py3Dmol code that shows the C-alpha trace and the ligand (Angstrom):
import py3Dmol

protein = """\
ATOM      1  CA  MET A   1      -0.022   0.140  -0.068  1.00  0.00           C
ATOM      2  CA  LYS A   2       1.184   3.515  -0.843  1.00  0.00           C
ATOM      3  CA  GLU A   3       1.053   5.817   1.952  1.00  0.00           C
ATOM      4  CA  LYS A   4      -1.225   8.640   1.348  1.00  0.00           C
ATOM      5  CA  ILE A   5       0.326  11.863   0.848  1.00  0.00           C
ATOM      6  CA  VAL A   6      -1.329  15.218   1.803  1.00  0.00           C
ATOM      7  CA  PHE A   7      -0.415  18.337   0.137  1.00  0.00           C
ATOM      8  CA  ASP A   8      -1.307  21.799   1.775  1.00  0.00           C
ATOM      9  CA  ASN A   9      -1.266  23.626  -1.511  1.00  0.00           C
ATOM     10  CA  LEU A  10      -1.472  21.789  -4.730  1.00  0.00           C
ATOM     11  CA  PRO A  11      -0.752  23.243  -8.120  1.00  0.00           C
ATOM     12  CA  ARG A  12      -4.042  23.130 -10.287  1.00  0.00           C
ATOM     13  CA  HIS A  13      -1.647  23.031 -13.646  1.00  0.00           C
ATOM     14  CA  ILE A  14       1.695  21.182 -14.098  1.00  0.00           C
ATOM     15  CA  ALA A  15       3.761  21.472 -17.158  1.00  0.00           C
ATOM     16  CA  ILE A  16       6.675  19.437 -17.847  1.00  0.00           C
ATOM     17  CA  ILE A  17       9.778  19.579 -20.132  1.00  0.00           C
ATOM     18  CA  MET A  18      10.663  15.874 -20.118  1.00  0.00           C
ATOM     19  CA  ASP A  19      14.203  16.122 -20.922  1.00  0.00           C
ATOM     20  CA  GLY A  20      16.970  13.890 -20.897  1.00  0.00           C
ATOM     21  CA  ASN A  21      15.830  10.664 -22.624  1.00  0.00           C
ATOM     22  CA  GLY A  22      18.628  10.704 -25.140  1.00  0.00           C
ATOM     23  CA  ARG A  23      21.391  11.256 -22.676  1.00  0.00           C
ATOM     24  CA  TRP A  24      19.915   8.324 -20.084  1.00  0.00           C
ATOM     25  CA  ALA A  25      20.116   5.951 -23.151  1.00  0.00           C
ATOM     26  CA  GLU A  26      23.673   7.163 -24.252  1.00  0.00           C
ATOM     27  CA  LYS A  27      25.057   6.740 -20.726  1.00  0.00           C
ATOM     28  CA  ARG A  28      23.641   3.150 -21.007  1.00  0.00           C
ATOM     29  CA  ASN A  29      25.159   2.435 -24.528  1.00  0.00           C
ATOM     30  CA  LEU A  30      21.567   2.215 -25.778  1.00  0.00           C
ATOM     31  CA  ASP A  31      20.041   3.623 -28.953  1.00  0.00           C
ATOM     32  CA  ARG A  32      18.419   7.187 -27.959  1.00  0.00           C
ATOM     33  CA  ILE A  33      15.043   5.723 -28.760  1.00  0.00           C
ATOM     34  CA  GLU A  34      15.347   3.355 -25.779  1.00  0.00           C
ATOM     35  CA  GLY A  35      15.450   6.540 -23.682  1.00  0.00           C
ATOM     36  CA  HIS A  36      12.314   7.713 -25.476  1.00  0.00           C
ATOM     37  CA  ILE A  37      10.270   4.275 -24.826  1.00  0.00           C
ATOM     38  CA  LYS A  38      11.405   4.647 -20.915  1.00  0.00           C
ATOM     39  CA  GLY A  39      10.336   8.066 -21.228  1.00  0.00           C
ATOM     40  CA  ILE A  40       6.748   6.981 -22.241  1.00  0.00           C
ATOM     41  CA  LYS A  41       7.067   4.633 -18.993  1.00  0.00           C
ATOM     42  CA  ALA A  42       7.895   7.762 -17.068  1.00  0.00           C
ATOM     43  CA  LEU A  43       5.051   9.720 -18.565  1.00  0.00           C
ATOM     44  CA  ARG A  44       2.523   6.936 -17.582  1.00  0.00           C
ATOM     45  CA  SER A  45       3.637   6.778 -14.090  1.00  0.00           C
ATOM     46  CA  VAL A  46       3.540  10.730 -13.610  1.00  0.00           C
ATOM     47  CA  LEU A  47      -0.101  10.825 -15.160  1.00  0.00           C
ATOM     48  CA  LYS A  48      -0.980   8.173 -12.760  1.00  0.00           C
ATOM     49  CA  SER A  49       0.453   9.731  -9.852  1.00  0.00           C
ATOM     50  CA  SER A  50      -1.060  13.313 -10.804  1.00  0.00           C
ATOM     51  CA  LEU A  51      -4.296  11.396 -10.799  1.00  0.00           C
ATOM     52  CA  GLU A  52      -3.502  10.258  -7.470  1.00  0.00           C
ATOM     53  CA  PHE A  53      -2.827  13.427  -5.855  1.00  0.00           C
ATOM     54  CA  GLY A  54      -5.622  15.360  -7.884  1.00  0.00           C
ATOM     55  CA  ILE A  55      -3.748  17.557 -10.357  1.00  0.00           C
ATOM     56  CA  LYS A  56      -6.179  18.778 -12.773  1.00  0.00           C
ATOM     57  CA  TYR A  57      -4.049  19.969 -15.692  1.00  0.00           C
ATOM     58  CA  LEU A  58      -1.057  18.115 -16.855  1.00  0.00           C
ATOM     59  CA  THR A  59       0.818  19.666 -19.847  1.00  0.00           C
ATOM     60  CA  VAL A  60       3.965  17.803 -21.178  1.00  0.00           C
ATOM     61  CA  PHE A  61       6.252  19.061 -23.855  1.00  0.00           C
ATOM     62  CA  ALA A  62       6.571  15.896 -26.065  1.00  0.00           C
ATOM     63  CA  PHE A  63       7.898  17.201 -29.451  1.00  0.00           C
ATOM     64  CA  SER A  64       9.045  20.920 -30.295  1.00  0.00           C
ATOM     65  CA  SER A  65       8.782  22.739 -33.322  1.00  0.00           C
ATOM     66  CA  GLU A  66      12.635  22.546 -33.494  1.00  0.00           C
ATOM     67  CA  ASN A  67      12.540  18.744 -32.957  1.00  0.00           C
ATOM     68  CA  TRP A  68      11.800  18.152 -36.701  1.00  0.00           C
ATOM     69  CA  GLN A  69      15.551  18.968 -37.027  1.00  0.00           C
ATOM     70  CA  ARG A  70      16.675  15.698 -35.456  1.00  0.00           C
ATOM     71  CA  PRO A  71      17.865  12.757 -37.638  1.00  0.00           C
ATOM     72  CA  LYS A  72      15.112  11.337 -39.691  1.00  0.00           C
ATOM     73  CA  LYS A  73      15.445   7.968 -37.790  1.00  0.00           C
ATOM     74  CA  GLU A  74      14.802   9.481 -34.266  1.00  0.00           C
ATOM     75  CA  VAL A  75      12.059  11.442 -35.745  1.00  0.00           C
ATOM     76  CA  ASP A  76      10.165   8.528 -37.276  1.00  0.00           C
ATOM     77  CA  SER A  77      10.680   6.450 -34.283  1.00  0.00           C
ATOM     78  CA  LEU A  78       9.214   9.401 -32.059  1.00  0.00           C
ATOM     79  CA  MET A  79       6.045   9.540 -34.447  1.00  0.00           C
ATOM     80  CA  HIS A  80       5.609   5.927 -34.126  1.00  0.00           C
ATOM     81  CA  LEU A  81       5.966   5.738 -30.466  1.00  0.00           C
ATOM     82  CA  LEU A  82       3.647   8.653 -30.232  1.00  0.00           C
ATOM     83  CA  GLU A  83       1.007   6.702 -32.666  1.00  0.00           C
ATOM     84  CA  GLN A  84       1.137   3.695 -30.438  1.00  0.00           C
ATOM     85  CA  TYR A  85       1.027   5.540 -26.969  1.00  0.00           C
ATOM     86  CA  ILE A  86      -2.213   7.367 -27.803  1.00  0.00           C
ATOM     87  CA  SER A  87      -4.043   4.022 -28.968  1.00  0.00           C
ATOM     88  CA  ALA A  88      -2.633   2.073 -25.962  1.00  0.00           C
ATOM     89  CA  GLU A  89      -3.467   4.998 -23.640  1.00  0.00           C
ATOM     90  CA  LEU A  90      -7.117   5.531 -24.792  1.00  0.00           C
ATOM     91  CA  PRO A  91      -8.792   3.058 -22.679  1.00  0.00           C
ATOM     92  CA  MET A  92      -7.220   4.656 -19.583  1.00  0.00           C
ATOM     93  CA  LEU A  93      -8.322   8.089 -20.335  1.00  0.00           C
ATOM     94  CA  ILE A  94     -11.836   7.023 -20.824  1.00  0.00           C
ATOM     95  CA  LYS A  95     -11.731   5.073 -17.821  1.00  0.00           C
ATOM     96  CA  ASN A  96     -10.522   7.993 -15.600  1.00  0.00           C
ATOM     97  CA  LYS A  97     -12.530  10.553 -17.657  1.00  0.00           C
ATOM     98  CA  ILE A  98      -9.504  12.360 -18.815  1.00  0.00           C
ATOM     99  CA  ASN A  99      -9.970  15.142 -21.537  1.00  0.00           C
ATOM    100  CA  PHE A 100      -7.211  14.641 -23.964  1.00  0.00           C
ATOM    101  CA  ASN A 101      -5.712  17.451 -25.970  1.00  0.00           C
ATOM    102  CA  VAL A 102      -2.804  18.671 -27.952  1.00  0.00           C
ATOM    103  CA  ILE A 103      -1.244  22.001 -28.227  1.00  0.00           C
ATOM    104  CA  GLY A 104       1.090  22.761 -31.382  1.00  0.00           C
ATOM    105  CA  ASN A 105       1.067  22.433 -35.122  1.00  0.00           C
ATOM    106  CA  ILE A 106      -0.309  19.084 -35.672  1.00  0.00           C
ATOM    107  CA  GLU A 107      -0.800  19.421 -39.257  1.00  0.00           C
ATOM    108  CA  LYS A 108       2.840  18.331 -39.436  1.00  0.00           C
ATOM    109  CA  ILE A 109       2.234  15.314 -37.643  1.00  0.00           C
ATOM    110  CA  PRO A 110       2.088  12.060 -39.949  1.00  0.00           C
ATOM    111  CA  TYR A 111      -1.258  11.067 -40.859  1.00  0.00           C
ATOM    112  CA  SER A 112      -1.615   7.590 -38.838  1.00  0.00           C
ATOM    113  CA  ALA A 113      -0.222   9.071 -35.630  1.00  0.00           C
ATOM    114  CA  LYS A 114      -2.758  12.354 -36.420  1.00  0.00           C
ATOM    115  CA  ARG A 115      -5.563  10.044 -36.741  1.00  0.00           C
ATOM    116  CA  ASN A 116      -5.196   8.473 -33.224  1.00  0.00           C
ATOM    117  CA  ILE A 117      -4.674  11.864 -31.908  1.00  0.00           C
ATOM    118  CA  LEU A 118      -7.840  13.200 -33.391  1.00  0.00           C
ATOM    119  CA  ASN A 119      -9.649  10.150 -32.397  1.00  0.00           C
ATOM    120  CA  ALA A 120      -8.399  10.298 -28.843  1.00  0.00           C
ATOM    121  CA  ILE A 121      -9.373  14.245 -28.809  1.00  0.00           C
ATOM    122  CA  ASP A 122     -13.011  13.273 -29.898  1.00  0.00           C
ATOM    123  CA  LYS A 123     -13.472  10.363 -27.563  1.00  0.00           C
ATOM    124  CA  THR A 124     -12.462  12.358 -24.492  1.00  0.00           C
ATOM    125  CA  SER A 125     -13.914  15.727 -25.258  1.00  0.00           C
ATOM    126  CA  GLY A 126     -16.916  15.294 -23.119  1.00  0.00           C
ATOM    127  CA  TYR A 127     -14.746  15.029 -19.878  1.00  0.00           C
ATOM    128  CA  SER A 128     -13.916  18.502 -18.208  1.00  0.00           C
ATOM    129  CA  ASP A 129     -12.309  17.558 -14.745  1.00  0.00           C
ATOM    130  CA  ILE A 130      -8.879  16.298 -15.574  1.00  0.00           C
ATOM    131  CA  PHE A 131      -6.973  17.166 -18.638  1.00  0.00           C
ATOM    132  CA  LEU A 132      -3.810  15.839 -20.299  1.00  0.00           C
ATOM    133  CA  ILE A 133      -2.340  18.045 -22.995  1.00  0.00           C
ATOM    134  CA  LEU A 134       0.390  16.905 -25.317  1.00  0.00           C
ATOM    135  CA  ALA A 135       2.567  19.846 -26.750  1.00  0.00           C
ATOM    136  CA  LEU A 136       3.568  18.283 -30.023  1.00  0.00           C
ATOM    137  CA  SER A 137       5.115  20.265 -32.829  1.00  0.00           C
ATOM    138  CA  TYR A 138       4.846  23.071 -30.385  1.00  0.00           C
ATOM    139  CA  GLY A 139       6.876  26.288 -30.448  1.00  0.00           C
ATOM    140  CA  SER A 140       5.781  29.210 -28.179  1.00  0.00           C
ATOM    141  CA  ARG A 141       7.270  31.958 -30.252  1.00  0.00           C
ATOM    142  CA  GLU A 142       5.090  30.534 -33.291  1.00  0.00           C
ATOM    143  CA  GLU A 143       2.174  30.273 -31.219  1.00  0.00           C
ATOM    144  CA  ILE A 144       2.610  33.884 -29.961  1.00  0.00           C
ATOM    145  CA  ILE A 145       3.118  35.384 -33.571  1.00  0.00           C
ATOM    146  CA  ASN A 146       0.021  33.484 -34.698  1.00  0.00           C
ATOM    147  CA  SER A 147      -2.097  35.040 -31.947  1.00  0.00           C
ATOM    148  CA  ALA A 148      -0.837  38.469 -33.115  1.00  0.00           C
ATOM    149  CA  ALA A 149      -1.517  37.875 -36.551  1.00  0.00           C
ATOM    150  CA  LYS A 150      -5.049  36.687 -35.610  1.00  0.00           C
ATOM    151  CA  THR A 151      -5.643  39.670 -32.991  1.00  0.00           C
ATOM    152  CA  ALA A 152      -4.682  41.903 -36.190  1.00  0.00           C
ATOM    153  CA  LEU A 153      -7.186  40.147 -38.283  1.00  0.00           C
ATOM    154  CA  ASP A 154     -10.011  40.586 -35.601  1.00  0.00           C
ATOM    155  CA  PHE A 155      -9.027  44.297 -35.751  1.00  0.00           C
ATOM    156  CA  LYS A 156      -9.001  44.567 -39.599  1.00  0.00           C
ATOM    157  CA  GLU A 157     -12.226  42.609 -40.054  1.00  0.00           C
ATOM    158  CA  GLY A 158     -14.117  44.692 -37.440  1.00  0.00           C
ATOM    159  CA  ARG A 159     -14.587  41.938 -34.575  1.00  0.00           C
ATOM    160  CA  ILE A 160     -12.383  44.304 -32.359  1.00  0.00           C
ATOM    161  CA  LYS A 161     -13.562  47.890 -32.809  1.00  0.00           C
ATOM    162  CA  ASN A 162     -10.438  49.803 -31.231  1.00  0.00           C
ATOM    163  CA  LEU A 163      -6.776  49.238 -30.328  1.00  0.00           C
ATOM    164  CA  ASN A 164      -7.664  49.728 -26.483  1.00  0.00           C
ATOM    165  CA  ALA A 165      -9.669  46.675 -26.705  1.00  0.00           C
ATOM    166  CA  ILE A 166      -6.736  44.435 -27.176  1.00  0.00           C
ATOM    167  CA  ASN A 167      -5.836  42.917 -23.804  1.00  0.00           C
ATOM    168  CA  GLU A 168      -4.602  39.740 -22.334  1.00  0.00           C
ATOM    169  CA  SER A 169      -7.840  37.875 -22.621  1.00  0.00           C
ATOM    170  CA  VAL A 170      -8.294  38.665 -26.476  1.00  0.00           C
ATOM    171  CA  PHE A 171      -4.782  37.798 -26.925  1.00  0.00           C
ATOM    172  CA  SER A 172      -5.060  34.545 -24.824  1.00  0.00           C
ATOM    173  CA  SER A 173      -8.021  33.423 -26.827  1.00  0.00           C
ATOM    174  CA  HIS A 174      -5.834  32.992 -29.868  1.00  0.00           C
ATOM    175  CA  LEU A 175      -3.228  31.080 -28.259  1.00  0.00           C
ATOM    176  CA  TYR A 176      -3.510  27.035 -28.391  1.00  0.00           C
ATOM    177  CA  THR A 177      -4.210  27.125 -24.407  1.00  0.00           C
ATOM    178  CA  ASN A 178      -7.163  29.308 -25.001  1.00  0.00           C
ATOM    179  CA  ASN A 179      -9.585  28.389 -21.950  1.00  0.00           C
ATOM    180  CA  MET A 180      -6.883  26.736 -19.956  1.00  0.00           C
ATOM    181  CA  PRO A 181      -5.527  28.207 -16.794  1.00  0.00           C
ATOM    182  CA  ASP A 182      -1.699  29.226 -16.622  1.00  0.00           C
ATOM    183  CA  PRO A 183       0.574  26.534 -15.199  1.00  0.00           C
ATOM    184  CA  ASP A 184       1.188  27.048 -11.672  1.00  0.00           C
ATOM    185  CA  LEU A 185       4.251  24.935 -11.761  1.00  0.00           C
ATOM    186  CA  LEU A 186       6.855  24.046 -14.656  1.00  0.00           C
ATOM    187  CA  ILE A 187       9.245  21.065 -14.091  1.00  0.00           C
ATOM    188  CA  ARG A 188      12.034  20.491 -16.187  1.00  0.00           C
ATOM    189  CA  THR A 189      14.079  17.492 -15.851  1.00  0.00           C
ATOM    190  CA  GLY A 190      17.502  16.463 -17.204  1.00  0.00           C
ATOM    191  CA  GLY A 191      19.547  19.185 -15.354  1.00  0.00           C
ATOM    192  CA  GLU A 192      19.212  22.129 -18.060  1.00  0.00           C
ATOM    193  CA  GLU A 193      17.919  25.296 -16.707  1.00  0.00           C
ATOM    194  CA  ARG A 194      16.071  26.763 -19.363  1.00  0.00           C
ATOM    195  CA  ILE A 195      12.555  27.308 -21.027  1.00  0.00           C
ATOM    196  CA  SER A 196      13.281  26.211 -24.665  1.00  0.00           C
ATOM    197  CA  ASN A 197      10.501  27.929 -26.218  1.00  0.00           C
ATOM    198  CA  PHE A 198       7.817  26.267 -24.012  1.00  0.00           C
ATOM    199  CA  LEU A 199       4.756  28.187 -22.899  1.00  0.00           C
ATOM    200  CA  LEU A 200       6.472  31.541 -23.089  1.00  0.00           C
ATOM    201  CA  PHE A 201       3.209  33.857 -22.564  1.00  0.00           C
ATOM    202  CA  GLN A 202       1.534  31.409 -20.162  1.00  0.00           C
ATOM    203  CA  ILE A 203       4.242  30.942 -17.409  1.00  0.00           C
ATOM    204  CA  ALA A 204       4.681  34.556 -16.565  1.00  0.00           C
ATOM    205  CA  TYR A 205       4.203  34.028 -12.994  1.00  0.00           C
ATOM    206  CA  THR A 206       4.653  30.141 -12.839  1.00  0.00           C
ATOM    207  CA  GLU A 207       6.874  28.566 -10.247  1.00  0.00           C
ATOM    208  CA  LEU A 208       9.973  26.882 -11.971  1.00  0.00           C
ATOM    209  CA  TYR A 209      11.286  23.731 -10.413  1.00  0.00           C
ATOM    210  CA  PHE A 210      14.580  22.116 -12.278  1.00  0.00           C
ATOM    211  CA  THR A 211      16.006  18.644 -11.413  1.00  0.00           C
ATOM    212  CA  LYS A 212      19.058  16.905 -12.561  1.00  0.00           C
ATOM    213  CA  THR A 213      17.065  13.669 -12.822  1.00  0.00           C
ATOM    214  CA  MET A 214      16.504  12.226 -16.257  1.00  0.00           C
ATOM    215  CA  TRP A 215      13.258  12.207 -17.551  1.00  0.00           C
ATOM    216  CA  PRO A 216      13.165   8.353 -17.879  1.00  0.00           C
ATOM    217  CA  ASP A 217      14.143   8.150 -14.021  1.00  0.00           C
ATOM    218  CA  PHE A 218      11.353  10.603 -12.980  1.00  0.00           C
ATOM    219  CA  GLU A 219       8.769   8.855 -10.660  1.00  0.00           C
ATOM    220  CA  ARG A 220       6.116   9.216  -8.101  1.00  0.00           C
ATOM    221  CA  LYS A 221       8.746  10.076  -5.524  1.00  0.00           C
ATOM    222  CA  ASN A 222      10.352  12.773  -7.820  1.00  0.00           C
ATOM    223  CA  LEU A 223       6.917  14.309  -8.336  1.00  0.00           C
ATOM    224  CA  ILE A 224       6.391  14.468  -4.743  1.00  0.00           C
ATOM    225  CA  SER A 225       9.668  16.113  -4.243  1.00  0.00           C
ATOM    226  CA  ALA A 226       8.612  18.817  -6.879  1.00  0.00           C
ATOM    227  CA  LEU A 227       5.234  19.281  -5.191  1.00  0.00           C
ATOM    228  CA  LYS A 228       6.510  19.696  -1.792  1.00  0.00           C
ATOM    229  CA  ASN A 229       9.003  22.144  -3.074  1.00  0.00           C
ATOM    230  CA  TYR A 230       6.007  24.229  -4.667  1.00  0.00           C
ATOM    231  CA  GLU A 231       4.247  23.785  -1.462  1.00  0.00           C
ATOM    232  CA  LYS A 232       6.760  26.062   0.159  1.00  0.00           C
ATOM    233  CA  ARG A 233       6.445  28.934  -2.486  1.00  0.00           C
ATOM    234  CA  ILE A 234       4.771  32.065  -1.591  1.00  0.00           C
ATOM    235  CA  ARG A 235       3.043  33.192  -4.824  1.00  0.00           C
ATOM    236  CA  ARG A 236       2.713  37.206  -4.947  1.00  0.00           C
ATOM    237  CA  PHE A 237       1.744  37.659  -8.807  1.00  0.00           C
ATOM    238  CA  GLY A 238       3.679  41.067  -8.721  1.00  0.00           C
ATOM    239  CA  LYS A 239       1.880  42.243  -5.782  1.00  0.00           C
ATOM    240  CA  ILE A 240       3.114  42.461  -2.087  1.00  0.00           C
ATOM    241  CA  LYS A 241       1.917  39.806   0.400  1.00  0.00           C
ATOM    242  CA  VAL A 242      -0.863  41.264   2.814  1.00  0.00           C
TER     243      VAL A 242
END
"""
ligand_1 = """\
24
FPP
C 13.720 15.070 -24.695
O 15.083 14.421 -24.448
C 12.453 14.639 -24.971
C 11.967 14.489 -25.996
C 12.111 15.316 -27.151
C 10.689 13.843 -26.466
C 9.957 13.773 -25.259
C 9.577 12.208 -25.484
C 9.156 11.409 -24.380
C 8.905 11.633 -23.032
C 8.753 10.149 -24.992
C 7.620 10.204 -26.203
C 6.502 10.727 -25.725
C 5.416 10.631 -26.609
C 4.130 10.981 -26.361
C 5.910 10.777 -27.978
P 16.187 14.440 -25.243
O 16.087 13.572 -26.645
O 16.179 15.953 -25.844
O 17.224 14.108 -24.442
P 18.791 14.716 -24.114
O 18.522 16.232 -23.839
O 19.312 13.921 -23.198
O 19.187 14.448 -25.718
"""
view = py3Dmol.view(width=600, height=400)
view.addModel(protein, "pdb")
view.setStyle({"model": 0}, {"cartoon": {"style": "trace"}})
view.addModel(ligand_1, "xyz")
view.setStyle({"model": 1}, {"stick": {}})
view.zoomTo()
view.show()
């Protein structure tokens, strides 16, 4: 029996940069793809623990707009893993009433994986308590530029009457994350301390947590450490504590 963990102050939305799969594999003289396969296991375990703890939104960076530039062999393997992951996970998503969604330019995703993604989005669209969001072919600068262009079009076509009406709410409505709360906690594994073009607009007041643990090794106890660390943070959102 797992001990029941009580948290005083749980993030509603956790975003994760799942970094270190390649280095995890290389250190063991394995093909990089073995790191991604183990990375999927870590994702399953973290999603399970997130459900256990009552996290409502989990957004994970699975493939960036820059990752297309990796060797074709690795890209093809990742797309294949993605396709398998979605179809294997769908029964679990339905059983747990998890709303599955994707942020990013999924037009670029190969058809066989995209078909599974669209099917999973469709089959889980009625659920509204827990959300799993995969960032796929995602780049935050591209997302922000697209939102600027759509906002400009709103103005040009008269849906926005004057420039003063352009505010955070209008701008956010054109981001992929429309209607999602901003992340409360961003976790990056793998030892690098940078954001790598992930959710730049949305993490303005997010608490950041960096760990040297490689993503394939990240499990329930590591998530507990991140959550216990978050529990101690005092969030002021630019104001002073009253
Ligand atoms: C970063 O590790 C991870 C990725 C680019 C992909 C993340 C993918 C997974 C966790 C598994 C696949 C999940 C799905 C749903 C397809 P890296 O390769 O950049 O590692 P490195 O920094 O050590 O080279």
